[in-house]
C-alpha positions as CSV (number, residue, x, y, z in Angstrom):
1,M,21.7,195.0,-112.3
2,F,21.1,197.0,-109.3
3,Y,23.5,199.6,-110.0
4,R,23.2,200.1,-113.6
5,E,24.1,203.7,-115.0
6,A,22.4,202.5,-118.3
7,G,20.0,204.6,-119.7
8,Q,20.5,207.4,-116.9
9,F,21.7,210.3,-119.4
10,K,22.9,213.6,-118.3
11,T,21.3,216.5,-120.4
12,D,23.8,219.5,-118.5
13,Y,26.7,219.6,-116.9
14,A,25.2,220.4,-113.5
15,S,23.2,217.0,-113.4
16,D,26.5,215.5,-114.5
17,Q,28.7,216.6,-111.4
18,A,25.8,216.2,-109.0
19,L,26.5,215.5,-105.5
20,F,24.6,212.1,-106.1
21,P,24.3,211.7,-109.9
22,I,23.3,208.2,-110.0
23,A,19.9,207.7,-109.1
24,Q,20.5,204.5,-106.8
25,D,22.8,206.3,-104.6
26,R,20.2,209.3,-104.2
27,W,17.7,206.7,-103.5
28,F,19.9,205.1,-100.7
29,V,20.8,208.1,-99.5
30,L,16.9,208.9,-99.0
31,A,16.7,205.8,-97.2
32,V,19.3,206.3,-94.8
33,L,17.9,209.9,-94.0
34,F,14.5,208.7,-93.6
35,V,15.4,205.9,-91.0
36,A,17.9,208.2,-89.1
37,V,14.9,210.6,-88.8
38,A,11.8,209.0,-88.9
39,V,12.4,205.4,-87.1
40,V,15.6,205.7,-84.7
41,P,14.2,208.5,-82.6
42,F,11.3,206.1,-81.6
43,F,13.6,203.7,-80.0
44,V,16.4,205.7,-78.7
45,D,16.5,205.5,-74.8
46,D,19.4,206.7,-72.5
47,Y,21.6,203.9,-73.3
48,W,21.2,203.9,-77.0
49,A,21.6,207.8,-76.9
50,N,24.7,207.9,-74.5
51,A,26.2,204.8,-75.6
52,I,25.9,204.5,-79.8
53,T,24.2,207.4,-81.1
54,L,25.5,210.4,-79.7
55,P,29.4,209.4,-79.6
56,F,29.1,208.1,-83.2
57,L,28.1,211.2,-84.8
58,I,29.9,213.6,-82.6
59,Y,33.2,211.3,-83.3
60,A,32.2,211.4,-87.2
61,L,32.3,215.5,-87.2
62,A,35.5,215.2,-85.5
63,A,36.7,212.5,-88.2
64,I,35.5,214.6,-91.1
65,G,37.3,217.9,-89.3
66,L,40.3,215.5,-89.2
67,N,40.1,214.0,-92.9
68,L,39.9,217.3,-94.4
69,L,43.4,218.3,-92.9
70,T,45.2,215.1,-93.1
71,G,43.4,212.9,-95.6
72,Y,42.7,216.0,-98.2
73,C,45.9,218.3,-97.6
74,G,47.9,215.3,-96.3
75,Q,48.8,217.7,-92.9
76,V,49.3,214.8,-90.2
77,S,47.7,215.9,-87.2
78,L,48.0,214.4,-83.5
79,G,45.9,217.4,-81.6
80,T,42.6,216.3,-82.1
81,G,42.1,215.7,-78.8
82,G,43.3,219.1,-77.7
83,F,41.4,221.1,-80.6
84,M,37.9,219.3,-79.1
85,A,39.1,221.2,-75.5
86,V,39.0,224.3,-77.3
87,G,35.7,223.8,-78.5
88,A,34.5,222.6,-75.0
89,F,35.7,224.9,-73.0
90,S,35.1,228.0,-75.6
91,T,31.3,226.1,-75.0
92,F,31.7,226.4,-71.2
93,K,32.6,230.2,-70.8
94,L,30.3,230.9,-73.6
95,T,27.5,229.9,-72.1
96,T,28.2,230.9,-68.6
97,A,29.4,234.7,-69.5
98,F,26.5,234.9,-71.7
99,P,23.4,232.9,-71.0
100,E,20.7,234.3,-73.1
101,L,23.2,233.3,-76.5
102,N,21.5,230.5,-78.7
103,F,23.2,227.3,-78.3
104,I,23.5,227.1,-81.8
105,V,25.6,230.3,-82.3
106,V,27.7,229.3,-78.6
107,I,28.4,226.1,-81.3
108,L,29.4,227.9,-84.2
109,L,31.4,230.8,-82.3
110,S,33.3,227.6,-80.8
111,G,34.6,226.4,-83.4
112,A,35.5,229.9,-84.9
113,I,37.7,230.0,-81.6
114,T,39.0,226.5,-82.5
115,A,39.8,227.5,-85.8
116,G,42.0,230.9,-84.7
117,V,43.9,228.0,-82.7
118,G,44.2,225.8,-85.4
119,V,45.9,228.6,-87.4
120,L,48.0,229.1,-85.1
121,F,49.3,226.0,-84.5
122,G,49.1,225.3,-87.9
123,I,51.8,228.0,-89.0
124,P,54.9,225.6,-88.2
125,S,53.3,223.8,-91.4
126,L,54.6,226.3,-93.5
127,R,58.0,224.9,-93.6
128,I,57.9,221.0,-91.9
129,K,55.5,218.1,-92.7
130,G,54.7,214.8,-92.0
131,F,56.6,213.1,-89.0
132,Y,57.4,216.9,-88.1
133,L,54.1,218.0,-88.5
134,A,52.8,215.5,-86.0
135,V,55.2,216.1,-83.5
136,A,54.1,219.8,-83.7
137,T,50.8,219.2,-83.3
138,L,51.1,216.3,-80.7
139,A,52.9,219.3,-78.2
140,A,50.0,221.6,-79.3
141,Q,47.4,218.6,-77.8
142,F,49.7,218.4,-74.5
143,F,50.3,223.0,-74.1
144,L,46.4,222.9,-74.6
145,V,45.0,219.9,-72.3
146,W,47.8,221.7,-69.7
147,L,46.4,225.2,-70.4
148,F,43.1,224.1,-69.6
149,N,43.9,221.7,-66.6
150,K,46.2,224.8,-64.6
151,V,44.7,227.8,-65.6
152,D,41.6,227.9,-63.0
153,W,40.1,231.0,-65.5
154,F,39.1,228.5,-68.0
155,L,37.3,226.3,-64.9
156,N,35.2,229.4,-63.8
157,Y,37.6,229.0,-60.6
158,S,36.0,225.2,-59.8
159,P,37.8,223.5,-56.8
160,T,36.6,220.3,-58.2
161,G,38.7,220.9,-61.9
162,Q,35.8,220.3,-63.9
163,I,33.4,222.1,-66.1
164,S,29.6,221.4,-66.4
165,M,27.3,222.6,-68.9
166,P,24.3,224.2,-67.9
167,P,20.9,223.5,-69.4
168,R,20.1,225.0,-72.7
169,E,17.1,225.3,-75.0
170,I,16.6,225.0,-79.1
171,F,13.1,226.6,-79.9
172,G,11.8,225.7,-76.5
173,I,13.3,222.1,-76.5
174,L,16.2,221.4,-73.9
175,I,18.9,219.9,-75.5
176,T,21.9,220.1,-72.8
177,G,21.5,218.8,-69.3
178,P,20.5,215.7,-67.4
179,R,16.8,216.3,-68.5
180,A,16.8,216.4,-71.8
181,A,15.4,214.0,-73.6
182,P,17.7,211.4,-75.2
183,E,15.5,211.5,-78.8
184,A,16.1,215.3,-78.7
185,K,19.9,215.3,-78.5
186,Y,20.1,212.5,-80.9
187,L,18.0,214.9,-83.2
188,F,19.7,217.8,-82.7
189,C,23.0,216.0,-83.4
190,L,22.1,214.2,-86.9
191,I,20.9,217.9,-88.1
192,F,24.0,219.2,-87.2
193,I,26.2,216.6,-88.5
194,G,24.2,216.3,-91.3
195,I,24.3,220.0,-92.3
196,F,28.3,220.3,-92.2
197,A,28.7,216.9,-93.8
198,L,27.1,217.8,-96.8
199,L,29.0,221.0,-96.8
200,A,32.6,219.4,-96.5
201,K,31.4,217.2,-99.0
202,N,30.6,220.3,-101.5
203,L,33.8,222.0,-99.9
204,V,36.2,219.4,-101.2
205,R,34.6,219.1,-104.5
206,G,35.3,222.8,-105.0
207,R,38.2,225.2,-105.8
208,V,39.6,225.1,-102.0
209,G,39.3,221.1,-102.0
210,R,41.2,220.8,-105.3
211,S,43.9,223.1,-104.2
212,W,44.2,221.4,-100.8
213,M,44.5,217.6,-102.7
214,A,47.2,219.0,-105.1
215,I,48.9,220.0,-102.0
216,R,48.5,216.6,-100.9
217,D,50.0,214.7,-104.0
218,M,52.6,217.2,-104.5
219,D,53.2,220.5,-102.8
220,I,56.3,221.7,-105.1
221,A,54.1,221.2,-108.6
222,A,50.7,222.5,-106.9
223,E,53.0,225.9,-106.2
224,L,54.4,225.9,-109.7
225,I,50.7,225.7,-111.3
226,G,49.5,228.8,-109.4
227,I,48.7,227.1,-105.6
228,R,50.0,229.2,-102.9
229,P,51.1,226.8,-99.8
230,L,50.4,229.3,-97.4
231,E,46.7,230.0,-98.3
232,A,45.7,226.6,-98.7
233,K,48.0,224.7,-95.9
234,L,46.3,227.4,-93.3
235,T,42.8,227.1,-94.7
236,A,42.8,223.8,-94.0
237,F,44.2,224.0,-90.7
238,A,40.9,226.9,-90.0
239,V,38.6,224.8,-91.5
240,S,39.4,221.3,-89.7
241,S,39.7,222.8,-86.9
242,F,36.4,224.6,-86.9
243,Y,35.1,221.0,-87.3
244,V,36.8,219.7,-84.2
245,G,36.1,222.9,-82.2
246,M,32.0,222.0,-83.1
247,A,32.4,218.4,-82.0
248,G,33.9,219.5,-78.9
249,S,31.4,221.5,-78.1
250,L,28.8,219.1,-79.1
251,Y,31.1,216.1,-77.2
252,F,30.7,218.5,-73.8
253,G,27.6,220.0,-74.1
254,V,25.3,217.4,-75.2
255,W,26.9,213.8,-74.6
256,L,29.0,214.5,-71.6
257,G,27.6,217.1,-70.1
258,A,30.4,217.6,-67.2
259,A,34.0,216.9,-68.2
260,E,37.9,217.5,-66.7
261,P,40.7,218.6,-69.4
262,I,43.2,215.6,-69.2
263,E,40.3,212.8,-68.7
264,A,38.3,213.7,-71.3
265,F,40.8,215.3,-73.9
266,G,43.9,213.7,-73.6
267,I,46.2,212.0,-76.3
268,E,44.0,209.3,-76.7
269,Q,40.9,211.2,-78.1
270,S,43.8,212.0,-81.0
271,F,44.5,208.6,-81.7
272,L,41.1,207.8,-81.4
273,V,39.7,210.0,-84.2
274,L,43.2,209.1,-85.9
275,F,42.1,205.8,-86.3
276,M,38.8,206.3,-87.5
277,I,39.6,208.4,-90.4
278,I,42.5,205.3,-91.6
279,V,40.1,202.3,-90.8
280,G,37.2,204.5,-92.6
281,G,39.0,205.9,-95.4
282,L,41.7,208.7,-96.0
283,G,40.5,211.6,-98.1
284,S,36.6,210.5,-98.0
285,I,34.2,212.1,-96.2
286,L,31.8,208.8,-96.1
287,G,34.7,207.0,-94.8
288,S,34.8,209.4,-92.2
289,F,31.3,207.9,-91.0
290,L,32.2,204.2,-92.0
291,G,35.7,204.7,-89.5
292,A,33.2,206.5,-86.6
293,A,30.6,203.7,-86.9
294,F,33.4,200.9,-86.9
295,I,35.5,202.8,-83.5
296,T,31.8,203.4,-81.8
297,L,30.4,199.9,-82.4
298,M,32.6,197.7,-82.3
299,P,34.0,197.7,-78.4
300,I,30.3,197.5,-77.7
301,L,29.5,194.7,-79.8
302,M,32.7,192.9,-78.8
303,K,31.8,193.4,-75.0
304,N,28.6,192.3,-75.0
305,F,29.5,189.1,-76.7
306,M,32.6,188.5,-74.2
307,V,29.8,189.1,-71.1
308,D,26.6,188.1,-72.3
309,G,27.5,185.2,-74.5
310,L,30.9,183.7,-73.3
311,Q,30.5,184.8,-69.6
312,L,33.7,186.5,-69.2
313,A,34.4,188.7,-66.2
314,V,34.0,192.7,-67.3
315,V,37.6,193.1,-66.6
316,T,39.2,190.1,-68.8
317,A,36.4,191.3,-71.6
318,K,37.6,194.9,-71.7
319,H,41.7,193.4,-72.2
320,I,40.3,191.1,-75.0
321,E,38.4,194.2,-76.5
322,I,41.2,196.4,-76.3
323,T,43.4,193.7,-78.3
324,M,40.7,192.3,-80.5
325,L,40.2,196.1,-81.8
326,G,43.7,196.7,-82.4
327,V,44.2,193.2,-84.2
328,L,41.2,194.2,-86.2
329,I,42.4,197.8,-87.3
330,I,45.5,196.3,-88.4
331,F,43.8,193.3,-90.6
332,F,41.5,196.1,-92.3
333,L,44.5,198.1,-93.1
334,I,46.8,195.3,-94.4
335,V,43.5,193.5,-96.6
336,E,42.0,197.4,-97.6
337,P,44.7,200.5,-97.1
338,H,42.4,202.6,-98.1
339,G,39.7,201.9,-95.5
340,F,36.3,200.7,-95.6
341,A,35.4,203.7,-98.4
342,R,37.0,201.9,-100.6
343,L,35.8,198.3,-99.9
344,W,32.3,200.1,-100.7
345,Q,33.2,202.1,-103.7
346,I,34.8,198.0,-105.0
347,A,31.4,196.8,-104.4
348,K,29.4,199.3,-105.8
349,E,31.6,198.4,-109.0
350,K,31.0,194.7,-109.1
351,L,27.2,195.7,-108.8
352,R,27.6,197.8,-111.9
353,L,28.6,194.2,-113.7
354,W,26.3,191.7,-111.6
355,P,25.5,188.7,-112.6
356,F,28.1,189.1,-115.5
357,P,31.6,188.3,-114.8
358,H,34.6,190.6,-114.3
C-alpha cells in the first residue's frame, strides 16, 4: 500500500536503471535531504556538531571508502586508521606550505596522495588475500602511524608532537579553526559527503563496480571472463584510499582541529570503521551510513541513559558502554549477518505486500 510499484511504468532503459527507480524512494531521499539541509542547521550547536553530526558524516565517508574495498571488491583491510592519517598529515602539510590553496583543493589533493599510498600497500593483494592480506594492511597501519610520529618533518618540527589546523575559509565562510560556526562545518561536510556518496553509488553500478564484485565473488572466474585482477584490485585500493584520505582530512581539519598520530589514528580507528561496515552491511552504500550512525550514536545514547537516568558513575558507565556495544554488535551479526542494510531491504519487501500476508 505504501510501497507499491504497481502503476509506476518505465518507458525506457534510463528510467528503469535510475538510481531511485521507485517514486517512494525518491520522496524519502528528498525528505531526508530537506531535513538535513533546511532543518538540522538551525539546531546544531557545538555539542551536536562535535559529538554527533560531524563524527557521523566523517565516519560515514570513511566507511564508504572501506566498503568499496572490502564490501564490493572483497579485499580485507585493517589499515583504515593509517590511511586516514595520511589524509590528515597531507592536509596539514599542504595548508601550512601553501596557505593560499583552496581548502576544497587541499582535501582532494590529500585524497589523491592517500590513493597513491593505498595503491602501494595494495600491491600485496595481487598475490595474497583473506587473512594474509588483512595482516599486510595491518602492517601498513602500524608503519604509517610510526612514520608520522617519528619523522619530525611531518610535524613541522613541532616540539609537542601535535599538528594543528590553521583557519581556512570557503567562499568567505570560516570552515576550520575554533572560531568556525558549527552549522558552517556541518553543512560543508554534509555537501561534501553527499556528493561523494552519490559518486560512489554510481561507480559501483557501472563497469568498475561490476568488475570489483566479480573479483569479490570469484577472482579466478572473473579473470577467465576478461577482468584483469591487477587493474580491478589496485583500482579498488586507489578509490577506497581516496575516500578514506578525504575522511582523514575532514577528521583532522574540520572536526578535531588538532591531533597526535598515535592517539588520533591508532588501530582502534581501523577496527571502528570495519565494525561500521559489518554492522551496516557489506557491499552497501546505505549500510555505510547506517553503520556509522549506529557506532556514533549508540554510545552517546547509552552513556546519557546510564549517567543521567541510572545515576551511575562516569567510569562505570564507560565500561558498561564498551561491553554493551560489543554485545550489540555480536547480537546484530547473529540476527542479521548482512547488517542494517539487509533489514531495511526486508522491511521494504514487506511494505510492498502490506496489508496482505506473505
